[in-house]
C-alpha positions as CSV (number, residue, x, y, z in Angstrom):
1,M,-41.4,-84.8,125.0
2,I,-43.9,-84.2,127.9
3,T,-46.9,-86.3,127.4
4,T,-50.1,-84.8,128.1
5,D,-53.9,-86.4,128.2
6,L,-55.0,-83.9,125.1
7,P,-56.1,-85.9,121.8
8,T,-54.2,-86.4,118.6
9,I,-54.7,-83.7,115.9
10,H,-55.7,-85.1,112.5
11,L,-55.2,-82.6,110.1
12,T,-56.8,-83.1,106.3
13,E,-59.7,-81.7,103.4
14,V,-62.7,-82.1,103.3
15,E,-64.4,-81.4,99.9
16,G,-61.3,-78.7,99.3
17,I,-61.8,-77.8,103.2
18,R,-59.0,-77.6,105.6
19,T,-59.9,-80.5,108.3
20,V,-59.3,-80.7,111.8
21,W,-60.5,-83.4,113.4
22,S,-59.7,-85.5,117.0
23,E,-60.7,-89.4,118.2
24,L,-63.3,-88.2,121.2
25,P,-65.5,-89.6,123.4
26,G,-69.3,-89.0,123.0
27,P,-71.9,-87.8,120.7
28,L,-70.3,-86.4,116.7
29,R,-69.6,-82.6,117.8
30,C,-68.6,-80.7,114.4
31,G,-68.6,-77.3,113.0
32,L,-68.1,-75.1,110.4
33,G,-65.7,-71.6,110.8
34,L,-65.4,-68.7,108.6
35,R,-62.6,-66.3,108.8
36,V,-64.8,-63.2,108.7
37,G,-66.2,-61.1,112.0
38,S,-67.7,-57.9,113.0
39,S,-64.4,-56.2,112.2
40,D,-64.2,-57.0,108.5
41,E,-67.7,-54.8,108.4
42,T,-67.7,-51.1,108.3
43,L,-70.4,-48.8,110.1
44,P,-73.0,-48.8,107.4
45,T,-72.9,-53.0,107.2
46,C,-72.3,-53.3,111.0
47,G,-74.4,-56.4,111.9
48,I,-74.1,-57.8,108.3
49,T,-72.1,-60.9,109.3
50,H,-74.7,-61.4,112.5
51,M,-77.3,-61.6,110.0
52,M,-75.7,-64.3,107.2
53,E,-75.4,-66.4,110.3
54,H,-79.1,-65.8,111.7
55,L,-80.3,-66.4,108.3
56,A,-77.8,-69.6,107.6
57,F,-79.6,-71.2,110.6
58,F,-83.2,-70.4,109.4
59,G,-85.2,-73.6,109.4
60,I,-82.8,-76.0,110.5
61,G,-84.0,-77.6,113.7
62,R,-84.9,-75.4,116.7
63,P,-81.9,-72.9,117.6
64,G,-79.9,-73.8,120.8
65,D,-81.2,-77.5,121.3
66,H,-78.6,-80.1,119.0
67,S,-76.9,-76.7,116.7
68,N,-75.7,-73.0,117.4
69,G,-73.3,-70.3,116.4
70,Y,-71.6,-67.1,117.1
71,V,-70.1,-64.3,115.7
72,D,-67.1,-62.9,117.0
73,Q,-64.7,-60.2,116.1
74,T,-62.9,-62.5,113.9
75,V,-64.6,-65.5,113.3
76,T,-68.3,-66.5,112.8
77,M,-69.0,-70.3,113.8
78,F,-71.8,-72.9,113.1
79,H,-71.7,-76.4,115.3
80,C,-73.4,-79.1,116.4
81,E,-73.9,-82.4,117.8
82,G,-75.1,-85.6,117.1
83,D,-74.7,-88.5,115.3
84,A,-72.7,-89.1,111.8
85,P,-76.2,-88.4,109.7
86,F,-77.8,-85.2,111.3
87,A,-73.7,-83.8,111.3
88,T,-74.0,-84.8,107.7
89,G,-77.4,-82.8,107.3
90,F,-76.0,-80.0,109.2
91,L,-73.5,-78.8,107.4
92,D,-75.1,-79.4,104.1
93,S,-78.0,-77.2,105.4
94,V,-75.9,-74.4,106.7
95,T,-73.7,-74.3,103.5
96,R,-76.3,-74.5,101.3
97,Q,-78.2,-71.4,103.1
98,L,-75.0,-69.4,103.0
99,V,-74.7,-69.3,99.7
100,N,-78.5,-68.9,99.1
101,P,-79.9,-67.3,102.5
102,P,-83.7,-67.1,103.0
103,L,-84.1,-63.8,101.5
104,H,-88.0,-63.8,102.8
105,R,-86.7,-63.9,106.3
106,L,-84.9,-60.3,105.8
107,D,-87.2,-58.3,108.2
108,D,-88.0,-61.1,110.7
109,E,-84.3,-61.4,111.3
110,R,-83.8,-57.5,111.5
111,E,-85.8,-57.5,114.7
112,I,-84.9,-60.5,116.0
113,L,-81.2,-58.9,115.9
114,R,-82.7,-55.6,117.5
115,A,-83.9,-57.4,120.5
116,E,-80.9,-59.7,121.0
117,Y,-78.8,-56.3,120.4
118,A,-81.0,-54.4,123.1
119,G,-81.0,-57.2,125.7
120,K,-76.7,-56.7,126.1
121,G,-75.5,-55.4,129.2
122,Y,-72.9,-52.6,129.6
123,S,-69.7,-53.9,128.6
124,P,-66.1,-52.0,129.9
125,Q,-64.9,-54.2,127.1
126,R,-66.6,-52.8,124.4
127,R,-66.3,-49.3,125.3
128,L,-62.6,-49.6,125.5
129,L,-62.2,-51.2,122.0
130,I,-64.5,-48.2,120.7
131,W,-62.2,-46.0,122.4
132,R,-58.9,-47.7,120.9
133,Y,-60.3,-48.2,117.1
134,G,-63.2,-45.7,117.1
135,A,-66.1,-46.8,114.1
136,A,-64.4,-49.1,112.2
137,G,-62.3,-52.4,112.9
138,Y,-62.2,-54.1,115.7
139,G,-63.9,-51.4,117.4
140,L,-67.5,-52.0,115.6
141,S,-68.4,-54.6,118.1
142,G,-69.8,-51.8,120.4
143,F,-71.8,-50.5,117.8
144,D,-74.3,-53.3,117.9
145,G,-75.5,-53.8,114.8
146,M,-76.1,-50.3,113.5
147,G,-76.5,-51.0,110.2
148,L,-79.0,-53.8,110.5
149,H,-81.4,-51.4,108.8
150,G,-79.7,-50.6,105.6
151,L,-78.7,-54.2,105.0
152,T,-80.3,-55.6,101.4
153,P,-80.3,-58.6,99.7
154,D,-77.6,-57.6,97.3
155,L,-75.2,-56.9,100.0
156,L,-75.9,-60.0,101.7
157,T,-75.4,-61.9,98.8
158,T,-72.1,-60.1,98.4
159,W,-70.8,-60.2,101.6
160,S,-71.9,-64.4,101.6
161,R,-69.8,-64.2,98.1
162,R,-66.9,-62.7,99.7
163,Y,-66.5,-64.6,102.7
164,A,-68.4,-68.1,102.8
165,T,-66.0,-69.9,100.6
166,R,-64.1,-73.0,100.5
167,Q,-60.9,-71.4,101.2
168,N,-62.0,-69.0,104.1
169,A,-63.3,-71.8,106.0
170,V,-62.2,-74.5,108.4
171,L,-64.2,-77.7,109.7
172,W,-63.4,-79.6,112.9
173,F,-64.9,-83.0,113.9
174,S,-64.3,-84.6,117.6
175,G,-64.2,-87.7,115.6
176,P,-63.3,-89.2,111.9
177,P,-65.4,-87.1,109.6
178,P,-68.4,-88.9,107.9
179,A,-68.6,-89.9,104.3
180,G,-70.7,-88.4,101.6
181,M,-70.5,-85.3,103.0
182,R,-71.9,-82.1,101.0
183,I,-70.3,-79.0,101.7
184,N,-71.9,-76.4,99.1
185,L,-69.5,-73.8,99.2
186,P,-68.0,-72.0,96.0
187,D,-64.3,-71.1,95.7
188,G,-62.4,-68.1,96.5
189,V,-59.7,-67.0,99.0
190,S,-58.6,-67.0,102.2
191,V,-59.0,-63.2,104.2
192,P,-56.9,-62.8,107.1
193,P,-57.9,-60.9,109.7
194,I,-57.0,-56.8,110.0
195,D,-54.0,-56.3,112.0
196,P,-55.3,-55.4,115.7
197,L,-51.9,-53.2,116.5
198,P,-52.7,-49.8,114.9
199,G,-55.7,-47.7,116.4
200,I,-56.5,-43.7,117.1
201,V,-54.9,-43.6,120.6
202,P,-51.8,-41.4,120.4
203,K,-50.1,-42.5,123.0
204,F,-50.1,-45.5,125.9
205,P,-50.5,-46.5,128.7
206,A,-53.5,-44.3,128.1
207,Y,-57.0,-44.1,130.5
208,I,-60.7,-42.7,130.0
209,G,-63.1,-42.3,132.5
210,G,-66.2,-44.4,133.5
211,P,-68.7,-45.4,136.1
212,S,-67.6,-46.1,139.7
213,D,-68.0,-50.2,140.3
214,V,-65.7,-51.0,137.8
215,V,-62.0,-50.8,136.6
216,A,-61.3,-52.6,133.1
217,V,-57.6,-53.1,131.6
218,Q,-57.6,-54.0,127.4
219,A,-54.3,-53.9,125.9
220,L,-52.5,-56.6,123.4
221,L,-49.5,-58.7,123.3
222,P,-48.2,-61.5,121.0
223,R,-50.0,-64.5,121.3
224,N,-48.0,-67.3,122.6
225,A,-47.3,-69.3,125.8
226,A,-45.8,-66.4,127.9
227,A,-49.5,-64.2,127.2
228,Q,-51.3,-67.3,129.0
229,A,-49.1,-67.2,132.1
230,L,-49.0,-63.8,132.5
231,G,-53.4,-63.7,132.6
232,S,-52.6,-66.1,135.1
233,V,-50.1,-64.5,137.5
234,M,-51.8,-61.3,137.0
235,E,-55.5,-62.6,138.1
236,A,-53.3,-64.1,141.6
237,R,-51.7,-61.7,142.3
238,L,-55.3,-59.1,141.7
239,V,-57.0,-61.8,144.2
240,D,-54.6,-61.6,146.7
241,E,-53.8,-57.3,146.6
242,L,-57.9,-56.4,145.8
243,R,-60.1,-58.9,147.7
244,T,-57.7,-60.8,150.4
245,R,-55.4,-57.5,151.7
246,R,-57.5,-54.5,150.6
247,A,-60.8,-55.9,150.3
248,A,-61.5,-53.2,148.0
249,A,-62.9,-55.5,145.3
250,Y,-64.8,-59.1,145.0
251,S,-63.5,-60.7,141.9
252,P,-60.6,-59.8,139.4
253,Q,-60.4,-61.6,136.4
254,V,-57.9,-62.1,133.8
255,D,-58.8,-63.6,130.2
256,V,-56.2,-63.6,127.5
257,S,-57.8,-64.9,124.3
258,A,-56.5,-64.8,120.5
259,L,-57.2,-62.0,118.4
260,T,-55.1,-63.4,115.4
261,G,-53.0,-65.9,114.3
262,E,-50.3,-63.4,115.9
263,T,-51.9,-61.7,118.5
264,S,-53.4,-61.6,121.3
265,E,-55.9,-59.8,123.7
266,L,-55.4,-59.1,127.6
267,I,-58.5,-58.3,129.1
268,V,-58.6,-57.3,133.0
269,L,-61.9,-57.0,134.5
270,S,-63.0,-55.9,138.2
271,D,-65.4,-54.8,140.1
272,L,-65.1,-52.3,143.0
273,V,-65.7,-51.8,146.6
274,A,-68.2,-48.5,146.9
275,G,-65.8,-45.7,148.7
276,R,-62.7,-48.0,148.3
277,Q,-62.2,-47.3,144.6
278,S,-58.8,-46.2,144.7
279,D,-57.5,-48.3,146.8
280,A,-58.3,-51.2,143.9
281,V,-57.5,-48.9,141.1
282,R,-54.3,-47.7,141.7
283,P,-52.6,-51.2,142.8
284,L,-54.2,-52.8,139.8
285,L,-52.7,-50.7,137.3
286,A,-49.2,-51.2,139.6
287,T,-49.4,-54.8,139.3
288,L,-48.9,-54.4,135.4
289,H,-46.1,-52.5,136.0
290,H,-44.5,-55.1,138.2
291,L,-44.8,-57.8,136.1
292,A,-43.1,-55.6,133.0
293,G,-39.5,-55.6,135.6
294,E,-40.4,-52.7,137.5
295,E,-40.0,-52.2,141.4
296,E,-38.1,-55.3,141.6
297,Q,-41.6,-57.3,141.4
298,E,-40.8,-58.9,138.4
299,T,-42.6,-62.8,138.0
300,T,-40.9,-65.2,140.1
301,A,-39.9,-68.6,139.1
302,D,-42.2,-70.3,142.0
303,E,-45.6,-68.1,140.1
304,V,-44.3,-69.7,136.7
305,D,-44.2,-72.7,138.2
306,T,-47.6,-72.8,139.8
307,W,-49.3,-71.6,136.3
308,R,-47.3,-74.5,134.5
309,A,-48.9,-76.9,137.2
310,D,-51.8,-75.4,136.4
311,A,-52.4,-75.7,132.9
312,L,-50.8,-78.9,132.7
313,R,-53.4,-80.7,135.2
314,Q,-56.0,-78.9,133.1
315,A,-54.8,-80.5,129.9
316,S,-56.2,-84.1,131.6
317,D,-59.9,-82.2,132.3
318,P,-62.6,-83.9,129.8
319,A,-64.1,-80.2,129.1
320,T,-60.4,-79.2,128.0
321,A,-60.2,-82.0,125.3
322,L,-63.2,-81.5,124.2
323,S,-62.2,-77.9,123.0
324,W,-58.8,-79.2,121.6
325,P,-59.6,-79.9,118.2
326,V,-62.3,-76.6,118.0
327,S,-58.9,-74.6,119.2
328,Q,-56.9,-76.2,117.3
329,A,-59.4,-75.3,114.0
330,L,-59.4,-71.4,114.8
331,R,-55.5,-71.6,114.5
332,V,-55.6,-72.6,111.3
333,L,-58.6,-70.4,110.3
334,H,-56.5,-67.5,111.9
335,G,-53.6,-68.5,109.6
336,G,-51.2,-70.4,111.7
337,D,-50.3,-74.0,112.1
338,V,-52.1,-77.1,114.2
339,T,-49.8,-77.1,117.7
340,H,-49.6,-80.8,119.0
341,P,-49.8,-81.9,122.0
342,G,-46.3,-82.5,122.7
343,E,-46.0,-79.5,121.3
344,W,-48.0,-77.6,123.3
345,A,-46.6,-79.4,126.7
346,E,-42.7,-78.2,125.6
347,Q,-44.0,-74.5,125.1
348,I,-45.6,-74.5,128.6
349,T,-42.7,-76.2,130.2
350,A,-40.0,-73.7,128.0
351,V,-41.8,-70.5,129.9
352,T,-39.6,-68.2,131.8
353,P,-40.2,-65.2,134.1
354,D,-38.1,-63.0,131.4
355,D,-40.7,-64.5,129.0
356,V,-43.3,-63.1,131.3
357,T,-41.8,-60.1,132.0
358,Q,-41.4,-59.5,128.2
359,A,-45.2,-59.9,127.5
360,A,-45.8,-57.6,130.8
361,V,-43.9,-54.5,128.6
362,A,-45.4,-55.2,125.8
363,A,-48.7,-55.2,127.8
364,L,-48.3,-52.5,129.0
365,S,-46.8,-50.6,125.7
366,T,-49.9,-50.9,124.3
367,A,-52.4,-50.7,127.1
368,L,-55.5,-49.0,127.6
369,A,-58.1,-48.6,131.2
370,Q,-61.4,-47.5,131.8
371,V,-61.0,-46.1,135.7
372,P,-63.7,-44.8,137.6
373,T,-64.0,-40.6,136.2
374,R,-62.8,-39.5,140.5
375,V,-60.4,-41.5,140.7
376,R,-56.9,-39.9,139.7
377,V,-54.4,-42.2,138.0
378,S,-51.0,-40.8,140.0
379,R,-48.5,-42.8,137.8
380,S,-47.0,-40.2,135.4
381,S,-46.6,-42.7,131.9
382,W,-50.4,-43.1,132.2
383,V,-51.7,-40.2,129.9
384,R,-55.3,-39.5,129.5
385,A,-57.0,-40.5,126.4
386,P,-57.5,-37.3,123.9
387,G,-61.7,-36.9,123.3
388,T,-61.2,-35.8,120.1
389,L,-58.0,-34.8,117.8
390,L,-60.1,-32.9,115.5
391,E,-60.3,-29.1,115.6
392,P,-63.9,-26.7,115.2
393,V,-64.5,-26.4,110.8
394,E,-64.9,-22.9,110.1
395,G,-68.6,-22.1,108.9
396,T,-71.9,-21.1,109.7
397,T,-72.8,-20.8,113.7
398,Y,-76.4,-22.2,114.4
399,D,-77.8,-21.4,118.1
400,R,-80.6,-23.6,119.7
401,R,-84.3,-22.5,119.3
402,D,-84.1,-22.9,122.7
403,P,-82.9,-19.5,124.7
404,E,-81.7,-21.4,127.4
405,E,-79.7,-23.0,126.2
406,T,-76.8,-20.6,124.7
407,S,-74.0,-22.7,125.6
408,N,-74.4,-25.0,122.2
409,R,-73.9,-24.2,118.9
410,L,-73.4,-26.1,116.1
411,I,-70.8,-24.9,113.0
412,M,-71.5,-26.1,109.7
413,G,-69.2,-25.6,106.5
414,E,-67.6,-27.6,103.5
415,D,-65.2,-29.6,105.5
416,G,-67.3,-31.1,108.0
417,I,-69.6,-30.5,111.6
418,S,-68.6,-29.3,114.7
419,W,-70.6,-29.1,117.9
420,V,-69.1,-26.7,120.3
421,G,-70.6,-26.4,124.3
422,E,-69.1,-24.3,127.2
423,D,-65.3,-24.2,127.8
424,T,-64.5,-24.8,124.2
425,T,-65.4,-28.4,124.4
426,H,-66.2,-29.2,121.0
427,T,-66.8,-32.2,119.3
428,T,-65.8,-32.3,114.9
429,V,-66.5,-34.7,112.2
430,T,-64.7,-33.9,108.7
431,R,-66.0,-34.8,105.3
432,S,-63.5,-36.8,105.2
433,S,-63.5,-38.5,108.7
434,A,-67.1,-39.5,108.8
435,A,-67.7,-43.2,109.4
436,G,-71.0,-43.0,108.5
437,V,-74.6,-40.9,109.1
438,L,-77.8,-42.5,110.3
439,V,-80.4,-40.8,109.0
440,W,-84.2,-40.9,110.2
441,P,-87.0,-40.3,108.1
442,D,-88.2,-37.7,110.3
443,G,-84.9,-35.6,109.6
444,K,-82.7,-36.7,112.5
445,R,-79.5,-36.5,111.9
446,V,-76.5,-38.2,113.5
447,V,-73.2,-37.8,111.6
448,V,-70.1,-40.6,113.1
449,G,-66.6,-39.9,113.0
450,A,-63.6,-42.3,112.5
451,D,-63.3,-41.7,116.2
452,A,-66.2,-42.7,116.8
453,N,-67.5,-39.2,117.7
454,T,-71.1,-38.2,117.1
455,V,-73.1,-35.0,116.1
456,E,-76.0,-35.3,116.4
457,V,-78.7,-32.8,115.1
458,E,-82.5,-32.7,115.9
459,P,-83.9,-30.7,113.5
460,N,-86.5,-29.1,115.9
461,L,-84.3,-28.4,118.4
462,W,-82.1,-26.0,116.6
463,K,-83.4,-22.5,114.2
464,H,-82.8,-23.3,110.9
465,G,-82.6,-27.1,111.2
466,R,-84.0,-28.1,107.9
467,Q,-81.3,-26.2,106.5
468,I,-78.7,-27.8,108.7
469,V,-80.1,-31.4,107.4
470,D,-79.9,-30.5,104.0
471,Q,-76.3,-29.4,103.9
472,I,-75.2,-32.9,106.0
473,D,-77.3,-34.8,103.5
474,H,-75.0,-32.9,100.9
475,L,-71.5,-33.4,102.4
476,W,-72.6,-37.2,103.5
477,S,-74.5,-39.2,101.2
478,G,-74.6,-42.4,99.4
479,P,-72.5,-45.5,101.2
480,L,-71.8,-43.4,104.2
481,V,-75.7,-43.2,104.5
482,I,-77.4,-45.5,107.6
483,P,-81.0,-45.9,106.9
484,M,-82.4,-45.9,110.3
485,P,-86.0,-47.2,111.0
486,P,-89.0,-44.8,111.7
487,R,-89.3,-43.7,115.1
488,N,-92.7,-43.2,117.0
489,P,-94.4,-39.8,117.3
490,G,-93.5,-40.0,120.8
491,E,-89.3,-40.1,120.2
492,I,-89.3,-37.2,118.3
493,P,-89.2,-33.7,120.5
494,A,-91.0,-31.0,119.4
495,P,-89.7,-27.7,118.8
496,P,-89.5,-24.9,121.7
497,A,-92.3,-22.3,121.6
498,P,-91.8,-19.9,117.9
499,V,-90.6,-16.6,119.1
500,A,-92.6,-13.6,117.4
501,G,-91.5,-13.0,113.5
502,G,-91.1,-17.3,113.1
503,E,-87.9,-19.0,112.9
504,D,-85.8,-16.1,111.7
505,D,-86.5,-13.8,114.9
506,G,-83.3,-13.5,116.6
507,P,-79.4,-14.7,116.4
508,G,-79.8,-17.4,114.5
509,A,-77.1,-18.6,111.5
510,T,-74.2,-16.6,111.9
511,G,-71.2,-16.5,109.0
512,P,-67.6,-17.3,110.1
513,T,-66.9,-14.0,111.5
514,G,-69.8,-14.1,114.0
515,E,-71.8,-11.5,112.3
516,E,-75.4,-11.9,111.5
517,R,-76.2,-13.2,108.9
518,I,-80.5,-13.6,109.2
519,P,-81.4,-10.3,111.1
520,G,-84.5,-10.4,113.0
521,G,-87.7,-8.3,114.1
522,R,-87.9,-8.0,118.1
523,G,-91.1,-7.9,118.5
524,R,-92.7,-4.9,117.9
525,A,-95.8,-4.8,118.2
526,A,-95.7,-6.4,121.4
527,S,-93.2,-4.4,123.0
528,T,-95.8,-1.0,122.2
529,I,-98.9,-2.8,124.2
530,S,-96.2,-4.0,127.0
531,R,-95.1,-0.1,127.2
532,W,-98.7,1.1,127.2
533,V,-100.0,-1.0,130.1
534,N,-96.7,-0.7,132.1
535,G,-97.5,3.2,131.9
536,L,-100.5,2.9,132.8
537,C,-99.8,0.3,136.1
538,L,-97.2,3.0,137.0
539,A,-99.2,6.1,136.6
540,V,-102.5,4.4,138.9
541,S,-99.7,2.6,141.1
542,F,-97.8,6.5,142.1
543,G,-102.0,7.7,142.7
544,I,-103.0,5.0,145.3
545,G,-100.0,5.5,146.8
546,T,-99.7,9.1,147.3
547,Q,-103.2,8.5,148.9
548,C,-101.8,5.7,151.0
549,L,-99.2,8.0,152.3
550,S,-101.0,10.7,153.3
551,Q,-103.3,8.5,154.9
552,G,-100.7,6.4,157.2
553,W,-101.3,3.1,155.5
554,R,-104.3,2.9,157.4
555,H,-106.9,1.4,154.4
556,Q,-105.9,-2.1,153.9
557,D,-107.9,-2.4,150.4
558,L,-105.2,0.2,149.5
559,R,-102.3,-1.5,150.4
560,F,-103.5,-4.3,148.9
561,A,-104.2,-2.5,145.2
562,F,-100.9,-0.9,145.3
563,V,-98.8,-3.8,146.1
564,G,-101.1,-5.7,143.0
565,L,-100.3,-2.8,140.3
566,I,-96.9,-2.9,141.1
567,F,-96.5,-6.8,140.4
568,C,-98.5,-6.2,137.4
569,S,-96.2,-3.1,136.3
570,L,-93.3,-5.6,137.2
571,S,-95.0,-8.8,135.1
572,S,-95.5,-6.6,131.8
573,W,-92.2,-5.5,132.0
574,C,-91.2,-8.6,132.6
575,W,-93.2,-10.3,129.7
576,K,-92.2,-7.4,127.1
577,R,-88.3,-8.5,127.7
578,F,-88.9,-11.5,127.3
579,R,-90.7,-11.2,124.1
580,S,-88.5,-8.6,122.6
């Protein structure tokens, strides 16, 4: 058996909780992990796990000094560093506040979380997750706590009772667990993570358009040593090809991380040199095909040997040793078994080039890429991911109030709502496919579909806007409603200037067959005045023009008067047309 410098793993129980520990030098490090993350939420509760984590930490030291935490797609982690009494007190306090959160702090933490989400930059990975999963499951990591404003004490208490339990937790330590610990979690059940393989993209490999300065690929593959080898080999090839040979990118990166006990996520990310986007995107996609065994450029034995030597060398790094009990605790939390150092080394040694090829085949069969919009993907196996799979609903058609915006329409029916733009582009959310409805006190509504498509309604900008809002509230209510905080007055768009006769003037709402349901007047008073002014200007202009012709246009004043009256006549005619 191959020996490594990785520490021995011990598996035991503390207070009825699965516990992983290793003997490591330095201060005692420990953590509590819960098997719950953003993928377990729904759109109306998006952000609830992050709120639970913040409330559990409140009042326990200064955040970031000797303790911290995080929430990812499947795990919530609390960890600290100190001596045994500090670790014992930390776990006692955190678990007590998980069960009985300081709810008086709810509003303050809501604003803190909003500030935290607002500080996040653009993330191709989160965008790809939304396209793959929509507004559910793993896609919710891209919605930045959208449900924060609607979180109530009852919702938080129910969430904690379901997920903050002994059977759904794991403890880890960098030394023997201290005696006398008190873990204040109730009994419950272990909740497995949701399967990440199902999604809403109908065919792979697929791609979407994006900014011109970045390319990204997200894929799923089995969780094993071959997946790690694939990530290392692919990154090495991309650095050689994109940066060294083509000078088309600065820092191509490939990361492989665990999602569940069975599935890992592959993320390929690279910046792009301006003007050379195609020189980077096409070879990047080709590299995945080559590693999958196409065009006789599959993984070589030398590449696997290089990865293996690097992996075994990294195992002797003290930083790797410190993270070892954490990684094994996460394996347990995902429903797997711990991997002892000798077993890990054997798995690394057993990987062959064929294993890496099979990992690349699995990744290619689930690959979703974001490429610059203007770059053409020439490989025929790659298809553009569809923006929507739903056809427009049948119902009443509503127009914008602004007469210049004639290409945008809303269709509202018993089956849902559709926005229809130019060239038959459309977005539809059906009654049964809605993931949630964002509701503002001033009347704004945003209907979000399970596929993450949205239909936004600003009632001030649509004819019969209040009627549209009433129909939305009728179709989607109860658990789907996501309350939003009041907007500043400056954020609420003002309605365009009203036409004569009020809101019902002109074509507004039409039935499914297209005939006008609400006929309007055409501004008769304005039209009559305009005709009189127009006729008077034309008559005077005719008289002055005749005199000018008889005198050979020698009188400058007459010429100016003639041109001015013609201009007035045209202005009057235009005003009449606009008002009518």
